[in-house]
N, C-alpha and C positions, 0 to 999 in steps of 0.2 A: 254111275249117277253123276259123279264129279266130272267125268269126261263129257257127259251130255250137257251139263250146265256150262262147261267151258265152250262147247260148240254153240250153244245158244248165245252166249256172250260175244263170241267171235262173229256170229251172224249179225248181231245187233251193231257191233262196231263196223262191220263191212257196210251194212245198210246206211248207217249214219255217215260214214265216209263218202259213200256214193251220193247221198243227198247233199252233202256239204261241198262236193267237188266244184260245181259251177260257181259257187259263192267264193270258195277259196281262190279259184283262178282269177276272180275279179277283185281280190284283195279285201274281201269283207270278213270281219271278225265274227259277226253274229250268225254263223252258218246254221246253228241249231234253231234259230228263230228268225227266218227270212222275212223281208218285207215284200209282199206280193204287189203286183201292179195291175191297175185298171186303166182303160182308155175309153172315154165316153164317145169317141168318134174316130173310126178308121175305115178305109176302103181297101178292097182288093179287086181292082177292075179286071175283068176277064179279057185281057189283051194278048195272052200267050197263044201258042199253037193249040188248035183243037179246043179252044175255050178254056184252057188252063190258066190259073192266076199266075202273075209274075213270080210270086213267092208263096210257097206252102205256108198256110197260116199256123199250123202246129209248130213248125220249126221257128217261125218268126216270133211267136209268143214265148217259146222256150228260151230264146236268146236273152230275154230279160226277166224270165219268170213272171210273165203277165198271165193272170188267171181269170180276168173279167174284162172282156173286150167287146165293145159294141161295133159289130160289122154293119156298116150303113149301106143299104141298097139305095142307089141314086135313082129316085123315082122319075126324074125328068131327063135322064141322060140322052135319050135319042133326039131330044129337041133343043140341045145345047151345042154351041160352038165356042171354041177358044178364040179370043181376040186380044189385041194389045191392052185392052181395058178389062180383061178378065172374061169369065164365061158370060155369054149373052144368049138370049133366046133366038133360035133360028126357025122355029115353027111351033105348032100347037098340036097336041094329040087329038085325034078324031075320036068318035064314040067307041068306047071299049079298048082303045089302043093303050092307054096308060095302065089299065088293069092287066092287059095281056103282057105288057113289058114287065110289070111287077111280078106276075106269076112265073114268067120264064126266068127272071133273075133270081127270084127266091128259090126256085128249084135248083138252079146251078149253085147257089150259095150253100144250100143244105147238102147237096151232093159233095161239095168240097169238105164241108165240116165233117160229114160221115167218113169220108176217105181219110181224113186226118185223125180219126178216132177222138174227136172233140165232142163236148156235150153242149147242148143248147139250154140257156136259162129259160125256164118256164114258171118256176115257183120261187117263193122265198127260200126254201130249202136249198135250191140250186145256188142262190146267191151266197148262202152261208157256206156251202162247200167250196165255192170260189175263194172266199175269205180265208179258208183253211189250206188253200193251195191246189185245189182240183180245178184244172183249166176249163172254163166255160165261155161260150160266146153268146152275147145278147144280140138277137135279131132286131135290127133297127132299119128304118126307112127315112131317107132324106127328101122331104117334100111329099105331101099327101095327095099328089096328082091322081093316084090310083083310085081315090074315092069317087071322083067325078060326080060329086054332090049326092052320093048315096051313103048315108051313115051305116047302112047294113054292112058295107065293106069293112068298116072298123071291126065289127064282130068277127067277120070272116078272117081278117088279118090276125086277130088275137088267136083264133083257133088254129091258124097256120104257124103260130109261134112268135109273131111279132110282139115285142114288149116295149118298144121305144119308138115314138113317132115324132118326127120333126115336121112342123106344120107347113112351112114353105121352103122353097129353095131358090132357083134362078128363073123360073118361068112364071108369068102372070097366072093367077089362080083365083077361084071364087072364095077362098078361105080368108085371106088377109094380105096385108102389104109386106113387101120384102125390102130389105135395106138398100139394094142396089138399083132399084127402079123407082120412078116417080109414083108416089102413093095414089091409090085410086079407091080404096075402101074406107079411108079414115081410121085405119087400124084393123080390127077383126070385123068381118062381115057377120050377118046373123048366122049364116052357115058355120063360120069359124067358131062362133061362141057355142053352137051346138056340138061341134067337134070336140072342143075342150071338155065340155060336160060329159060327153059320151066316153072320152078317154078316161076320165075320172071314174066313171061307172064301171068300165071294163077292167080297170087296173092297168092302164097303159101309161107309161111315163111320157109326159109332154115335153118336147124340146123346142125352145124358143129361138134357136140359132137361125140367122138370116131374117128374123122378124124385125120390123121397125119398133121403135120404142113405144109408139102408140099401141101396137099389138101386145108388146110385153106388159104394159100397164093394164090393158083390158083383160088379158088372160090371167094376170095375177089377181084381179078383182073377182074373177069367176071361179078359178080352180080351187078345189078342196084339198089338193095334194101339192107338195113342193114340185117345182119344175126345174129344168136345167137349160142353160145356154151352153150347148155341148162343146162348141169350138169357136174361138175368136179371141178377143182380148178386151181389156178395159182401158179406156183413155181417161186421163185425169185433167187434160188440158182443153179439150174441145167437145163439141156436140156433133156426133157423126151425122152425115147428110148423104142422101142418095147420089148427089152430083159429085162427090169426092172420088178420088181414086178408089178402086174397089176395096183394097185392104183397109183403108181408113173408113169407108162407108160401113164395113163389116164389123167395126168395133162397137163396143157398148160404152155409153157414158157412165161415169162413176155412179150417178144417181140411179140409173136403171139397174146397174149391177147390185147396188145396195138394196133396191126393192126386191130383186130376186132372192137375195140372201135373207132379207127380213121375213120372207114367206117360207124359209127353210130350204131354198133351192141352192144350186151349185153352178158355178161358172167354170167352164173348161178353157184352158190356155192352149191355143194351137201352136203349130211349129213353123209358122210362116216367117222366114228369115228377115224380110224387110221390116216386119213388125216387132218381133220379139228379140232380134239380135242374132249375131253370127256364130255364137258358140253355145255349147251345152251349158257351160257355167253361167252365161248371161241369161239363158232360158230359165235355169234354176233360180237365179236371183230374181227374175221377173215373177216367177211363181211364188217365191217367198214374200215379195213385196205385196202381191195380190192377197196373200193370206193375211198379212199384217193389216191391210186396209179393209178387207171384206170379212175377215174372221176365218180361222183355220177350218171351220166346218163347212165352208162354202166355196172351196176352190178344188179343182181336180185337173188331171190330164185330159185333154181333148185334142189330140195331136193333128187330126185330119191327114194322117199319113196316106200317101199315094193320092191325095186330093189337092195338095199344094206343091208347087214347083220349088225345087231346091230347098227342101225343108231342113231346119237345124236339127230336128229329130227324125232320123231316117228309118230307125227300126227300134225294137224294144230293148236291144242292147244299149242304145243311146239313152232310153228312159232309165235303165238300170244305172247308167252313169250319172244321171240327174240325182237319183236317190243316194248314190255313193257320195256325191259332192255335198248334198245337204247333210249327210252324216258327218262328213269331215268338217263342215261348218258348225257342228254341234247343235244343229236343230234337234229338238226333242224327238225321241222315237215315236211318241204319241202323235205329234203333229205330222211327222213324215208319213205315218201309216194312214192318217186321215186324208192327206193330199194324194197319196199313192193309190189307195183303193177304197178306204172306208166311206168316204163321202159319196162316191157314186153308188156303192152298195146300199147305203142308207136311203137315198132318194128312190132307187129302184124298189126297195122293200116297202117304203111308205106308199108308193104308187100301187103296188100289188095289194096292200092291205085295204085300199079304198074300194076294191072290187066288190060289187054287189053280188050276193049269193044268187 
């Protein structure tokens, strides 16, 4: 019996050592109580051979112990081109084309997730598992072009596993105005307002990234659930305008960011080097400043990895180093956990709770 007990203890020690190893290698002392990581906005474009992603998602997440990652399907990618002034529209989807693209890309994303033995977030319980260290992927879509003015497509998207919807992206649309083009709706269209209400009813998290500040204000007045601005930054010096360089046009004014926070929402800091700075430490300082100004409950990671050129955060190992740096700065563990994962988990959960039976 004593020998059996020793065996159980040895197995426990071995398991604990195995779990602690990645953290020990990174120089972290709190191996028994790790800080897990969420990302409100990341891409894996399928540019490799035979439709394979450039990097397997499971391994990428494991590099930094990321357990709650929103993989964003780019809903308007076929109609975009890269220019010296950023992404610009090169065409418009014909009838049914945006929906077909959405279905094809979603199937490829799901196939990769399954091959990586990862799980998809569908319920509040899945979010809670991610908070405990079980890796999960949130299916997200950037730009609701696939709707093509049919709100029934929102219900279908929810049934297919989508839980996070960004209203607009880079192409003109019937929903609302985007930050990088001349406004034409005066904010949200009537359709856009119905989309926000239907997302609330279905339990879909609404993402205001790329939306003009008029859209932000109008969506905040309508929504019954907190919303996110998943990726971008906040400027304290100017009011962004569509005619500015793309990265400046894509910022939020401090007033708009505060309004999102006041409704319980969260602003994500992207990894665009010209905006947030050249080093991981500068990125971390920018994140901490944003938490000081907006409140620690309203800031999160929203890297836009593989969506921005020359990012300061290139993988989840880099985000782990952000956490390490904040710990060395003696930021409280409670605040770090909020910024790293808990704030995104909270807004997802609150969106889910709004779902009508």
